[in-house]
PDB file as gemmi writes it, atoms N, CA and C in Angstrom:
CRYST1    1.000    1.000    1.000  90.00  90.00  90.00 P 1                      
ATOM      1  N   UNK A   1      37.907   5.710  23.519  1.00  0.00           N  
ATOM      2  CA  UNK A   1      37.474   6.005  22.164  1.00  0.00           C  
ATOM      3  C   UNK A   1      36.038   5.528  21.997  1.00  0.00           C  
ATOM      4  N   UNK A   2      35.094   6.396  21.548  1.00  0.00           N  
ATOM      5  CA  UNK A   2      33.691   5.981  21.413  1.00  0.00           C  
ATOM      6  C   UNK A   2      33.528   4.947  20.305  1.00  0.00           C  
ATOM      7  N   UNK A   3      32.583   4.065  20.555  1.00  0.00           N  
ATOM      8  CA  UNK A   3      32.256   3.037  19.564  1.00  0.00           C  
ATOM      9  C   UNK A   3      31.480   3.663  18.421  1.00  0.00           C  
ATOM     10  N   UNK A   4      31.698   3.211  17.208  1.00  0.00           N  
ATOM     11  CA  UNK A   4      30.999   3.721  16.036  1.00  0.00           C  
ATOM     12  C   UNK A   4      29.856   2.772  15.690  1.00  0.00           C  
ATOM     13  N   UNK A   5      28.692   3.315  15.285  1.00  0.00           N  
ATOM     14  CA  UNK A   5      27.624   2.463  14.786  1.00  0.00           C  
ATOM     15  C   UNK A   5      27.789   2.307  13.284  1.00  0.00           C  
ATOM     16  N   UNK A   6      26.839   1.620  12.632  1.00  0.00           N  
ATOM     17  CA  UNK A   6      26.962   1.337  11.211  1.00  0.00           C  
ATOM     18  C   UNK A   6      26.873   2.584  10.343  1.00  0.00           C  
ATOM     19  N   UNK A   7      26.408   3.700  10.880  1.00  0.00           N  
ATOM     20  CA  UNK A   7      26.330   4.934  10.107  1.00  0.00           C  
ATOM     21  C   UNK A   7      27.511   5.853  10.416  1.00  0.00           C  
ATOM     22  N   UNK A   8      28.412   5.416  11.280  1.00  0.00           N  
ATOM     23  CA  UNK A   8      29.581   6.203  11.585  1.00  0.00           C  
ATOM     24  C   UNK A   8      29.402   7.209  12.705  1.00  0.00           C  
ATOM     25  N   UNK A   9      28.201   7.346  13.249  1.00  0.00           N  
ATOM     26  CA  UNK A   9      27.974   8.297  14.334  1.00  0.00           C  
ATOM     27  C   UNK A   9      28.436   7.685  15.648  1.00  0.00           C  
ATOM     28  N   UNK A  10      29.119   8.455  16.467  1.00  0.00           N  
ATOM     29  CA  UNK A  10      29.537   7.919  17.770  1.00  0.00           C  
ATOM     30  C   UNK A  10      28.321   7.539  18.602  1.00  0.00           C  
ATOM     31  N   UNK A  11      28.368   6.360  19.173  1.00  0.00           N  
ATOM     32  CA  UNK A  11      27.237   5.889  19.974  1.00  0.00           C  
ATOM     33  C   UNK A  11      27.041   6.739  21.215  1.00  0.00           C  
ATOM     34  N   UNK A  12      28.119   7.261  21.769  1.00  0.00           N  
ATOM     35  CA  UNK A  12      27.996   8.119  22.952  1.00  0.00           C  
ATOM     36  C   UNK A  12      27.177   9.368  22.632  1.00  0.00           C  
ATOM     37  N   UNK A  13      27.383   9.940  21.460  1.00  0.00           N  
ATOM     38  CA  UNK A  13      26.626  11.132  21.064  1.00  0.00           C  
ATOM     39  C   UNK A  13      25.160  10.792  20.868  1.00  0.00           C  
ATOM     40  N   UNK A  14      24.883   9.639  20.261  1.00  0.00           N  
ATOM     41  CA  UNK A  14      23.485   9.225  20.073  1.00  0.00           C  
ATOM     42  C   UNK A  14      22.822   8.934  21.401  1.00  0.00           C  
ATOM     43  N   UNK A  15      23.551   8.325  22.325  1.00  0.00           N  
ATOM     44  CA  UNK A  15      23.010   8.054  23.660  1.00  0.00           C  
ATOM     45  C   UNK A  15      22.656   9.363  24.359  1.00  0.00           C  
ATOM     46  N   UNK A  16      23.495  10.375  24.229  1.00  0.00           N  
ATOM     47  CA  UNK A  16      23.209  11.687  24.825  1.00  0.00           C  
ATOM     48  C   UNK A  16      21.957  12.298  24.197  1.00  0.00           C  
ATOM     49  N   UNK A  17      21.787  12.138  22.877  1.00  0.00           N  
ATOM     50  CA  UNK A  17      20.592  12.660  22.216  1.00  0.00           C  
ATOM     51  C   UNK A  17      19.337  11.991  22.781  1.00  0.00           C  
ATOM     52  N   UNK A  18      19.375  10.658  22.944  1.00  0.00           N  
ATOM     53  CA  UNK A  18      18.236   9.939  23.508  1.00  0.00           C  
ATOM     54  C   UNK A  18      17.961  10.411  24.937  1.00  0.00           C  
ATOM     55  N   UNK A  19      19.028  10.581  25.719  1.00  0.00           N  
ATOM     56  CA  UNK A  19      18.869  11.039  27.101  1.00  0.00           C  
ATOM     57  C   UNK A  19      18.216  12.416  27.138  1.00  0.00           C  
ATOM     58  N   UNK A  20      18.693  13.322  26.300  1.00  0.00           N  
ATOM     59  CA  UNK A  20      18.132  14.682  26.260  1.00  0.00           C  
ATOM     60  C   UNK A  20      16.669  14.664  25.824  1.00  0.00           C  
ATOM     61  N   UNK A  21      16.333  13.810  24.858  1.00  0.00           N  
ATOM     62  CA  UNK A  21      14.949  13.710  24.385  1.00  0.00           C  
ATOM     63  C   UNK A  21      14.036  13.203  25.492  1.00  0.00           C  
ATOM     64  N   UNK A  22      14.487  12.190  26.219  1.00  0.00           N  
ATOM     65  CA  UNK A  22      13.676  11.638  27.312  1.00  0.00           C  
ATOM     66  C   UNK A  22      13.514  12.670  28.418  1.00  0.00           C  
ATOM     67  N   UNK A  23      14.590  13.377  28.746  1.00  0.00           N  
ATOM     68  CA  UNK A  23      14.514  14.414  29.779  1.00  0.00           C  
ATOM     69  C   UNK A  23      13.532  15.512  29.364  1.00  0.00           C  
ATOM     70  N   UNK A  24      13.554  15.889  28.097  1.00  0.00           N  
ATOM     71  CA  UNK A  24      12.634  16.912  27.589  1.00  0.00           C  
ATOM     72  C   UNK A  24      11.189  16.439  27.698  1.00  0.00           C  
ATOM     73  N   UNK A  25      10.928  15.184  27.317  1.00  0.00           N  
ATOM     74  CA  UNK A  25       9.568  14.636  27.424  1.00  0.00           C  
ATOM     75  C   UNK A  25       9.109  14.615  28.877  1.00  0.00           C  
ATOM     76  N   UNK A  26       9.998  14.255  29.790  1.00  0.00           N  
ATOM     77  CA  UNK A  26       9.656  14.195  31.202  1.00  0.00           C  
ATOM     78  C   UNK A  26       9.285  15.581  31.719  1.00  0.00           C  
ATOM     79  N   UNK A  27      10.057  16.593  31.331  1.00  0.00           N  
ATOM     80  CA  UNK A  27       9.770  17.958  31.765  1.00  0.00           C  
ATOM     81  C   UNK A  27       8.430  18.434  31.219  1.00  0.00           C  
ATOM     82  N   UNK A  28       8.140  18.119  29.953  1.00  0.00           N  
ATOM     83  CA  UNK A  28       6.852  18.504  29.373  1.00  0.00           C  
ATOM     84  C   UNK A  28       5.693  17.811  30.084  1.00  0.00           C  
ATOM     85  N   UNK A  29       5.886  16.553  30.459  1.00  0.00           N  
ATOM     86  CA  UNK A  29       4.814  15.771  31.068  1.00  0.00           C  
ATOM     87  C   UNK A  29       4.555  16.183  32.522  1.00  0.00           C  
ATOM     88  N   UNK A  30       5.540  16.790  33.183  1.00  0.00           N  
ATOM     89  CA  UNK A  30       5.355  17.191  34.583  1.00  0.00           C  
ATOM     90  C   UNK A  30       4.298  18.275  34.725  1.00  0.00           C  
ATOM     91  N   UNK A  31       4.224  19.189  33.808  1.00  0.00           N  
ATOM     92  CA  UNK A  31       3.248  20.279  33.842  1.00  0.00           C  
ATOM     93  C   UNK A  31       2.513  20.330  32.514  1.00  0.00           C  
ATOM     94  N   UNK A  32       1.606  19.388  32.296  1.00  0.00           N  
ATOM     95  CA  UNK A  32       0.975  19.315  30.978  1.00  0.00           C  
ATOM     96  C   UNK A  32       0.054  20.496  30.699  1.00  0.00           C  
ATOM     97  N   UNK A  33       0.175  21.016  29.515  1.00  0.00           N  
ATOM     98  CA  UNK A  33      -0.739  22.018  28.976  1.00  0.00           C  
ATOM     99  C   UNK A  33      -1.153  21.487  27.610  1.00  0.00           C  
ATOM    100  N   UNK A  34      -2.182  22.025  27.009  1.00  0.00           N  
ATOM    101  CA  UNK A  34      -2.555  21.528  25.678  1.00  0.00           C  
ATOM    102  C   UNK A  34      -1.398  21.605  24.674  1.00  0.00           C  
ATOM    103  N   UNK A  35      -0.590  22.658  24.750  1.00  0.00           N  
ATOM    104  CA  UNK A  35       0.556  22.773  23.841  1.00  0.00           C  
ATOM    105  C   UNK A  35       1.582  21.679  24.115  1.00  0.00           C  
ATOM    106  N   UNK A  36       1.846  21.421  25.409  1.00  0.00           N  
ATOM    107  CA  UNK A  36       2.806  20.377  25.768  1.00  0.00           C  
ATOM    108  C   UNK A  36       2.320  19.005  25.328  1.00  0.00           C  
ATOM    109  N   UNK A  37       1.032  18.751  25.520  1.00  0.00           N  
ATOM    110  CA  UNK A  37       0.487  17.453  25.139  1.00  0.00           C  
ATOM    111  C   UNK A  37       0.582  17.266  23.631  1.00  0.00           C  
ATOM    112  N   UNK A  38       0.310  18.320  22.879  1.00  0.00           N  
ATOM    113  CA  UNK A  38       0.463  18.232  21.428  1.00  0.00           C  
ATOM    114  C   UNK A  38       1.909  17.963  21.045  1.00  0.00           C  
ATOM    115  N   UNK A  39       2.845  18.599  21.743  1.00  0.00           N  
ATOM    116  CA  UNK A  39       4.273  18.389  21.464  1.00  0.00           C  
ATOM    117  C   UNK A  39       4.667  16.951  21.793  1.00  0.00           C  
ATOM    118  N   UNK A  40       4.159  16.425  22.908  1.00  0.00           N  
ATOM    119  CA  UNK A  40       4.449  15.043  23.295  1.00  0.00           C  
ATOM    120  C   UNK A  40       3.904  14.089  22.233  1.00  0.00           C  
ATOM    121  N   UNK A  41       2.684  14.329  21.770  1.00  0.00           N  
ATOM    122  CA  UNK A  41       2.102  13.482  20.725  1.00  0.00           C  
ATOM    123  C   UNK A  41       2.922  13.546  19.446  1.00  0.00           C  
ATOM    124  N   UNK A  42       3.334  14.750  19.084  1.00  0.00           N  
ATOM    125  CA  UNK A  42       4.141  14.925  17.868  1.00  0.00           C  
ATOM    126  C   UNK A  42       5.471  14.179  17.987  1.00  0.00           C  
ATOM    127  N   UNK A  43       6.113  14.299  19.151  1.00  0.00           N  
ATOM    128  CA  UNK A  43       7.379  13.595  19.376  1.00  0.00           C  
ATOM    129  C   UNK A  43       7.192  12.083  19.331  1.00  0.00           C  
ATOM    130  N   UNK A  44       6.103  11.598  19.930  1.00  0.00           N  
ATOM    131  CA  UNK A  44       5.833  10.164  19.918  1.00  0.00           C  
ATOM    132  C   UNK A  44       5.597   9.672  18.490  1.00  0.00           C  
ATOM    133  N   UNK A  45       4.812  10.419  17.722  1.00  0.00           N  
ATOM    134  CA  UNK A  45       4.544  10.028  16.335  1.00  0.00           C  
ATOM    135  C   UNK A  45       5.836  10.006  15.525  1.00  0.00           C  
ATOM    136  N   UNK A  46       6.700  10.979  15.752  1.00  0.00           N  
ATOM    137  CA  UNK A  46       7.978  11.020  15.046  1.00  0.00           C  
ATOM    138  C   UNK A  46       8.824   9.806  15.394  1.00  0.00           C  
ATOM    139  N   UNK A  47       8.865   9.450  16.670  1.00  0.00           N  
ATOM    140  CA  UNK A  47       9.647   8.285  17.085  1.00  0.00           C  
ATOM    141  C   UNK A  47       9.104   6.999  16.464  1.00  0.00           C  
ATOM    142  N   UNK A  48       7.775   6.863  16.417  1.00  0.00           N  
ATOM    143  CA  UNK A  48       7.184   5.676  15.795  1.00  0.00           C  
ATOM    144  C   UNK A  48       7.530   5.603  14.315  1.00  0.00           C  
ATOM    145  N   UNK A  49       7.438   6.738  13.629  1.00  0.00           N  
ATOM    146  CA  UNK A  49       7.775   6.747  12.205  1.00  0.00           C  
ATOM    147  C   UNK A  49       9.233   6.397  11.970  1.00  0.00           C  
ATOM    148  N   UNK A  50      10.103   6.863  12.856  1.00  0.00           N  
ATOM    149  CA  UNK A  50      11.522   6.550  12.717  1.00  0.00           C  
ATOM    150  C   UNK A  50      11.802   5.071  12.982  1.00  0.00           C  
ATOM    151  N   UNK A  51      10.923   4.400  13.733  1.00  0.00           N  
ATOM    152  CA  UNK A  51      11.110   2.982  14.050  1.00  0.00           C  
ATOM    153  C   UNK A  51      10.600   2.055  12.956  1.00  0.00           C  
ATOM    154  N   UNK A  52       9.828   2.580  12.012  1.00  0.00           N  
ATOM    155  CA  UNK A  52       9.228   1.734  10.975  1.00  0.00           C  
ATOM    156  C   UNK A  52      10.263   0.945  10.170  1.00  0.00           C  
ATOM    157  N   UNK A  53      11.327   1.570   9.666  1.00  0.00           N  
ATOM    158  CA  UNK A  53      12.282   0.774   8.878  1.00  0.00           C  
ATOM    159  C   UNK A  53      12.873  -0.409   9.642  1.00  0.00           C  
ATOM    160  N   UNK A  54      13.216  -0.208  10.916  1.00  0.00           N  
ATOM    161  CA  UNK A  54      13.755  -1.314  11.711  1.00  0.00           C  
ATOM    162  C   UNK A  54      12.704  -2.392  11.951  1.00  0.00           C  
ATOM    163  N   UNK A  55      11.456  -1.973  12.138  1.00  0.00           N  
ATOM    164  CA  UNK A  55      10.386  -2.944  12.346  1.00  0.00           C  
ATOM    165  C   UNK A  55      10.185  -3.794  11.096  1.00  0.00           C  
ATOM    166  N   UNK A  56      10.235  -3.153   9.933  1.00  0.00           N  
ATOM    167  CA  UNK A  56      10.094  -3.894   8.679  1.00  0.00           C  
ATOM    168  C   UNK A  56      11.239  -4.880   8.524  1.00  0.00           C  
ATOM    169  N   UNK A  57      12.463  -4.425   8.800  1.00  0.00           N  
ATOM    170  CA  UNK A  57      13.618  -5.324   8.717  1.00  0.00           C  
ATOM    171  C   UNK A  57      13.448  -6.514   9.652  1.00  0.00           C  
ATOM    172  N   UNK A  58      12.948  -6.252  10.851  1.00  0.00           N  
ATOM    173  CA  UNK A  58      12.777  -7.324  11.850  1.00  0.00           C  
ATOM    174  C   UNK A  58      11.732  -8.337  11.385  1.00  0.00           C  
ATOM    175  N   UNK A  59      10.633  -7.849  10.829  1.00  0.00           N  
ATOM    176  CA  UNK A  59       9.588  -8.753  10.338  1.00  0.00           C  
ATOM    177  C   UNK A  59      10.133  -9.609   9.207  1.00  0.00           C  
ATOM    178  N   UNK A  60      10.875  -8.997   8.286  1.00  0.00           N  
ATOM    179  CA  UNK A  60      11.472  -9.757   7.188  1.00  0.00           C  
ATOM    180  C   UNK A  60      12.462 -10.791   7.713  1.00  0.00           C  
ATOM    181  N   UNK A  61      13.257 -10.406   8.695  1.00  0.00           N  
ATOM    182  CA  UNK A  61      14.218 -11.338   9.286  1.00  0.00           C  
ATOM    183  C   UNK A  61      13.492 -12.516   9.943  1.00  0.00           C  
ATOM    184  N   UNK A  62      12.455 -12.207  10.713  1.00  0.00           N  
ATOM    185  CA  UNK A  62      11.716 -13.271  11.405  1.00  0.00           C  
ATOM    186  C   UNK A  62      11.051 -14.232  10.430  1.00  0.00           C  
ATOM    187  N   UNK A  63      10.603 -13.718   9.290  1.00  0.00           N  
ATOM    188  CA  UNK A  63       9.937 -14.592   8.328  1.00  0.00           C  
ATOM    189  C   UNK A  63      10.889 -15.655   7.773  1.00  0.00           C  
ATOM    190  N   UNK A  64      12.172 -15.386   7.819  1.00  0.00           N  
ATOM    191  CA  UNK A  64      13.142 -16.357   7.303  1.00  0.00           C  
ATOM    192  C   UNK A  64      13.927 -17.078   8.386  1.00  0.00           C  
ATOM    193  N   UNK A  65      14.170 -16.426   9.523  1.00  0.00           N  
ATOM    194  CA  UNK A  65      15.122 -16.977  10.482  1.00  0.00           C  
ATOM    195  C   UNK A  65      14.554 -17.336  11.848  1.00  0.00           C  
ATOM    196  N   UNK A  66      13.284 -17.114  12.089  1.00  0.00           N  
ATOM    197  CA  UNK A  66      12.727 -17.442  13.404  1.00  0.00           C  
ATOM    198  C   UNK A  66      12.838 -18.940  13.655  1.00  0.00           C  
ATOM    199  N   UNK A  67      13.061 -19.293  14.914  1.00  0.00           N  
ATOM    200  CA  UNK A  67      13.222 -20.707  15.262  1.00  0.00           C  
ATOM    201  C   UNK A  67      11.919 -21.485  15.114  1.00  0.00           C  
ATOM    202  N   UNK A  68      10.812 -20.844  15.429  1.00  0.00           N  
ATOM    203  CA  UNK A  68       9.529 -21.541  15.375  1.00  0.00           C  
ATOM    204  C   UNK A  68       8.846 -21.292  14.037  1.00  0.00           C  
ATOM    205  N   UNK A  69       8.291 -22.338  13.484  1.00  0.00           N  
ATOM    206  CA  UNK A  69       7.559 -22.218  12.224  1.00  0.00           C  
ATOM    207  C   UNK A  69       6.353 -21.291  12.359  1.00  0.00           C  
ATOM    208  N   UNK A  70       5.729 -21.300  13.546  1.00  0.00           N  
ATOM    209  CA  UNK A  70       4.556 -20.446  13.731  1.00  0.00           C  
ATOM    210  C   UNK A  70       4.933 -18.963  13.651  1.00  0.00           C  
ATOM    211  N   UNK A  71       6.109 -18.627  14.156  1.00  0.00           N  
ATOM    212  CA  UNK A  71       6.575 -17.239  14.072  1.00  0.00           C  
ATOM    213  C   UNK A  71       6.877 -16.874  12.629  1.00  0.00           C  
ATOM    214  N   UNK A  72       7.536 -17.779  11.902  1.00  0.00           N  
ATOM    215  CA  UNK A  72       7.825 -17.538  10.489  1.00  0.00           C  
ATOM    216  C   UNK A  72       6.532 -17.365   9.703  1.00  0.00           C  
ATOM    217  N   UNK A  73       5.547 -18.222  10.005  1.00  0.00           N  
ATOM    218  CA  UNK A  73       4.266 -18.155   9.309  1.00  0.00           C  
ATOM    219  C   UNK A  73       3.559 -16.832   9.601  1.00  0.00           C  
ATOM    220  N   UNK A  74       3.525 -16.421  10.862  1.00  0.00           N  
ATOM    221  CA  UNK A  74       2.861 -15.159  11.226  1.00  0.00           C  
ATOM    222  C   UNK A  74       3.528 -13.965  10.539  1.00  0.00           C  
ATOM    223  N   UNK A  75       4.848 -13.951  10.539  1.00  0.00           N  
ATOM    224  CA  UNK A  75       5.565 -12.851   9.883  1.00  0.00           C  
ATOM    225  C   UNK A  75       5.306 -12.872   8.380  1.00  0.00           C  
ATOM    226  N   UNK A  76       5.308 -14.046   7.795  1.00  0.00           N  
ATOM    227  CA  UNK A  76       5.069 -14.160   6.352  1.00  0.00           C  
ATOM    228  C   UNK A  76       3.653 -13.733   5.994  1.00  0.00           C  
ATOM    229  N   UNK A  77       2.673 -14.127   6.816  1.00  0.00           N  
ATOM    230  CA  UNK A  77       1.288 -13.713   6.567  1.00  0.00           C  
ATOM    231  C   UNK A  77       1.161 -12.200   6.629  1.00  0.00           C  
ATOM    232  N   UNK A  78       1.826 -11.588   7.597  1.00  0.00           N  
ATOM    233  CA  UNK A  78       1.777 -10.134   7.716  1.00  0.00           C  
ATOM    234  C   UNK A  78       2.381  -9.467   6.488  1.00  0.00           C  
ATOM    235  N   UNK A  79       3.498  -9.995   6.015  1.00  0.00           N  
ATOM    236  CA  UNK A  79       4.160  -9.425   4.838  1.00  0.00           C  
ATOM    237  C   UNK A  79       3.258  -9.530   3.622  1.00  0.00           C  
ATOM    238  N   UNK A  80       2.679 -10.711   3.409  1.00  0.00           N  
ATOM    239  CA  UNK A  80       1.812 -10.917   2.244  1.00  0.00           C  
ATOM    240  C   UNK A  80       0.569 -10.037   2.339  1.00  0.00           C  
ATOM    241  N   UNK A  81      -0.059  -9.983   3.507  1.00  0.00           N  
ATOM    242  CA  UNK A  81      -1.262  -9.163   3.677  1.00  0.00           C  
ATOM    243  C   UNK A  81      -0.944  -7.688   3.441  1.00  0.00           C  
ATOM    244  N   UNK A  82       0.196  -7.243   3.931  1.00  0.00           N  
ATOM    245  CA  UNK A  82       0.582  -5.840   3.738  1.00  0.00           C  
ATOM    246  C   UNK A  82       0.881  -5.544   2.278  1.00  0.00           C  
ATOM    247  N   UNK A  83       1.508  -6.484   1.604  1.00  0.00           N  
ATOM    248  CA  UNK A  83       1.887  -6.265   0.208  1.00  0.00           C  
ATOM    249  C   UNK A  83       0.680  -6.303  -0.724  1.00  0.00           C  
ATOM    250  N   UNK A  84      -0.327  -7.090  -0.403  1.00  0.00           N  
ATOM    251  CA  UNK A  84      -1.462  -7.270  -1.294  1.00  0.00           C  
ATOM    252  C   UNK A  84      -2.586  -6.264  -1.076  1.00  0.00           C  
ATOM    253  N   UNK A  85      -2.551  -5.550   0.036  1.00  0.00           N  
ATOM    254  CA  UNK A  85      -3.606  -4.568   0.270  1.00  0.00           C  
ATOM    255  C   UNK A  85      -3.245  -3.246  -0.389  1.00  0.00           C  
ATOM    256  N   UNK A  86      -4.243  -2.422  -0.559  1.00  0.00           N  
ATOM    257  CA  UNK A  86      -4.044  -1.133  -1.223  1.00  0.00           C  
ATOM    258  C   UNK A  86      -3.006  -0.300  -0.470  1.00  0.00           C  
ATOM    259  N   UNK A  87      -2.072   0.251  -1.179  1.00  0.00           N  
ATOM    260  CA  UNK A  87      -1.019   1.111  -0.640  1.00  0.00           C  
ATOM    261  C   UNK A  87      -0.119   0.426   0.380  1.00  0.00           C  
ATOM    262  N   UNK A  88      -0.115  -0.908   0.424  1.00  0.00           N  
ATOM    263  CA  UNK A  88       0.780  -1.611   1.332  1.00  0.00           C  
ATOM    264  C   UNK A  88       0.437  -1.451   2.795  1.00  0.00           C  
ATOM    265  N   UNK A  89      -0.800  -1.118   3.097  1.00  0.00           N  
ATOM    266  CA  UNK A  89      -1.236  -0.954   4.479  1.00  0.00           C  
ATOM    267  C   UNK A  89      -1.994  -2.213   4.878  1.00  0.00           C  
ATOM    268  N   UNK A  90      -1.971  -2.568   6.151  1.00  0.00           N  
ATOM    269  CA  UNK A  90      -2.629  -3.775   6.638  1.00  0.00           C  
ATOM    270  C   UNK A  90      -4.111  -3.841   6.318  1.00  0.00           C  
ATOM    271  N   UNK A  91      -4.750  -4.917   6.741  1.00  0.00           N  
ATOM    272  CA  UNK A  91      -6.142  -5.198   6.375  1.00  0.00           C  
ATOM    273  C   UNK A  91      -7.093  -4.044   6.682  1.00  0.00           C  
ATOM    274  N   UNK A  92      -6.856  -3.366   7.784  1.00  0.00           N  
ATOM    275  CA  UNK A  92      -7.772  -2.298   8.184  1.00  0.00           C  
ATOM    276  C   UNK A  92      -7.606  -1.064   7.310  1.00  0.00           C  
ATOM    277  N   UNK A  93      -6.540  -0.970   6.580  1.00  0.00           N  
ATOM    278  CA  UNK A  93      -6.306   0.192   5.744  1.00  0.00           C  
ATOM    279  C   UNK A  93      -5.653   1.311   6.536  1.00  0.00           C  
ATOM    280  N   UNK A  94      -5.440   2.412   5.882  1.00  0.00           N  
ATOM    281  CA  UNK A  94      -4.815   3.571   6.508  1.00  0.00           C  
ATOM    282  C   UNK A  94      -5.835   4.255   7.412  1.00  0.00           C  
ATOM    283  N   UNK A  95      -5.578   4.309   8.724  1.00  0.00           N  
ATOM    284  CA  UNK A  95      -6.557   4.906   9.636  1.00  0.00           C  
ATOM    285  C   UNK A  95      -6.836   6.375   9.329  1.00  0.00           C  
ATOM    286  N   UNK A  96      -5.835   7.115   8.915  1.00  0.00           N  
ATOM    287  CA  UNK A  96      -6.049   8.519   8.586  1.00  0.00           C  
ATOM    288  C   UNK A  96      -6.940   8.662   7.364  1.00  0.00           C  
ATOM    289  N   UNK A  97      -6.716   7.834   6.357  1.00  0.00           N  
ATOM    290  CA  UNK A  97      -7.551   7.855   5.164  1.00  0.00           C  
ATOM    291  C   UNK A  97      -8.986   7.465   5.512  1.00  0.00           C  
ATOM    292  N   UNK A  98      -9.152   6.479   6.385  1.00  0.00           N  
ATOM    293  CA  UNK A  98     -10.497   6.084   6.820  1.00  0.00           C  
ATOM    294  C   UNK A  98     -11.206   7.245   7.516  1.00  0.00           C  
ATOM    295  N   UNK A  99     -10.480   7.947   8.391  1.00  0.00           N  
ATOM    296  CA  UNK A  99     -11.068   9.081   9.096  1.00  0.00           C  
ATOM    297  C   UNK A  99     -11.483  10.174   8.122  1.00  0.00           C  
ATOM    298  N   UNK A 100     -10.624  10.477   7.159  1.00  0.00           N  
ATOM    299  CA  UNK A 100     -10.959  11.494   6.167  1.00  0.00           C  
ATOM    300  C   UNK A 100     -12.195  11.097   5.362  1.00  0.00           C  
ATOM    301  N   UNK A 101     -12.281   9.830   4.979  1.00  0.00           N  
ATOM    302  CA  UNK A 101     -13.458   9.362   4.237  1.00  0.00           C  
ATOM    303  C   UNK A 101     -14.724   9.479   5.072  1.00  0.00           C  
ATOM    304  N   UNK A 102     -14.632   9.136   6.360  1.00  0.00           N  
ATOM    305  CA  UNK A 102     -15.797   9.250   7.245  1.00  0.00           C  
ATOM    306  C   UNK A 102     -16.228  10.702   7.381  1.00  0.00           C  
ATOM    307  N   UNK A 103     -15.251  11.595   7.515  1.00  0.00           N  
ATOM    308  CA  UNK A 103     -15.579  13.014   7.634  1.00  0.00           C  
ATOM    309  C   UNK A 103     -16.245  13.532   6.357  1.00  0.00           C  
ATOM    310  N   UNK A 104     -15.760  13.090   5.199  1.00  0.00           N  
ATOM    311  CA  UNK A 104     -16.371  13.487   3.932  1.00  0.00           C  
ATOM    312  C   UNK A 104     -17.811  12.995   3.851  1.00  0.00           C  
ATOM    313  N   UNK A 105     -18.034  11.733   4.259  1.00  0.00           N  
ATOM    314  CA  UNK A 105     -19.377  11.168   4.218  1.00  0.00           C  
ATOM    315  C   UNK A 105     -20.306  11.924   5.150  1.00  0.00           C  
ATOM    316  N   UNK A 106     -19.832  12.240   6.356  1.00  0.00           N  
ATOM    317  CA  UNK A 106     -20.655  12.994   7.303  1.00  0.00           C  
ATOM    318  C   UNK A 106     -20.940  14.388   6.790  1.00  0.00           C  
ATOM    319  N   UNK A 107     -19.944  15.001   6.161  1.00  0.00           N  
ATOM    320  CA  UNK A 107     -20.118  16.345   5.604  1.00  0.00           C  
ATOM    321  C   UNK A 107     -21.150  16.313   4.474  1.00  0.00           C  
ATOM    322  N   UNK A 108     -21.079  15.292   3.639  1.00  0.00           N  
ATOM    323  CA  UNK A 108     -22.042  15.164   2.537  1.00  0.00           C  
ATOM    324  C   UNK A 108     -23.463  14.960   3.057  1.00  0.00           C  
ATOM    325  N   UNK A 109     -23.630  14.251   4.156  1.00  0.00           N  
ATOM    326  CA  UNK A 109     -24.945  14.020   4.734  1.00  0.00           C  
ATOM    327  C   UNK A 109     -25.518  15.306   5.318  1.00  0.00           C  
ATOM    328  N   UNK A 110     -24.663  16.171   5.863  1.00  0.00           N  
ATOM    329  CA  UNK A 110     -25.132  17.397   6.510  1.00  0.00           C  
ATOM    330  C   UNK A 110     -25.467  18.499   5.528  1.00  0.00           C  
ATOM    331  N   UNK A 111     -24.866  18.445   4.325  1.00  0.00           N  
ATOM    332  CA  UNK A 111     -25.145  19.490   3.343  1.00  0.00           C  
ATOM    333  C   UNK A 111     -26.554  19.351   2.808  1.00  0.00           C  
ATOM    334  N   UNK A 112     -27.277  20.485   2.698  1.00  0.00           N  
ATOM    335  CA  UNK A 112     -28.647  20.407   2.167  1.00  0.00           C  
ATOM    336  C   UNK A 112     -28.628  20.004   0.699  1.00  0.00           C  
ATOM    337  N   UNK A 113     -29.556  19.156   0.349  1.00  0.00           N  
ATOM    338  CA  UNK A 113     -29.655  18.707  -1.060  1.00  0.00           C  
ATOM    339  C   UNK A 113     -30.348  19.773  -1.882  1.00  0.00           C  
ATOM    340  N   UNK A 114     -29.827  19.979  -3.060  1.00  0.00           N  
ATOM    341  CA  UNK A 114     -30.384  21.009  -3.954  1.00  0.00           C  
ATOM    342  C   UNK A 114     -31.357  20.434  -4.913  1.00  0.00           C  
TER     343      UNK A 114                                                      
END                                                                             
């Protein structure tokens, strides 16, 4: 009988999904084309986004339960810095927003002044 996870999905089925995803990435990477590389990047970005909730939970857990005070302090500093910055993003800000702002500034510099 397959083991159930906290969401009720059989772990064996989820393991097969992970296996199929890894096999697909491996096949794409064997013969890279620009389309394949874009697909690999898209898949990687999706996986990172899906990992965010667990990462947040882990940071919150470490801030309260880590054995070392230095680990608790580092996790707490990260939480406070993230909460106090604009849009809850770390000190550097949202990299995509920064890129868009830079592109706007460069575009404004290139346009002829009237």
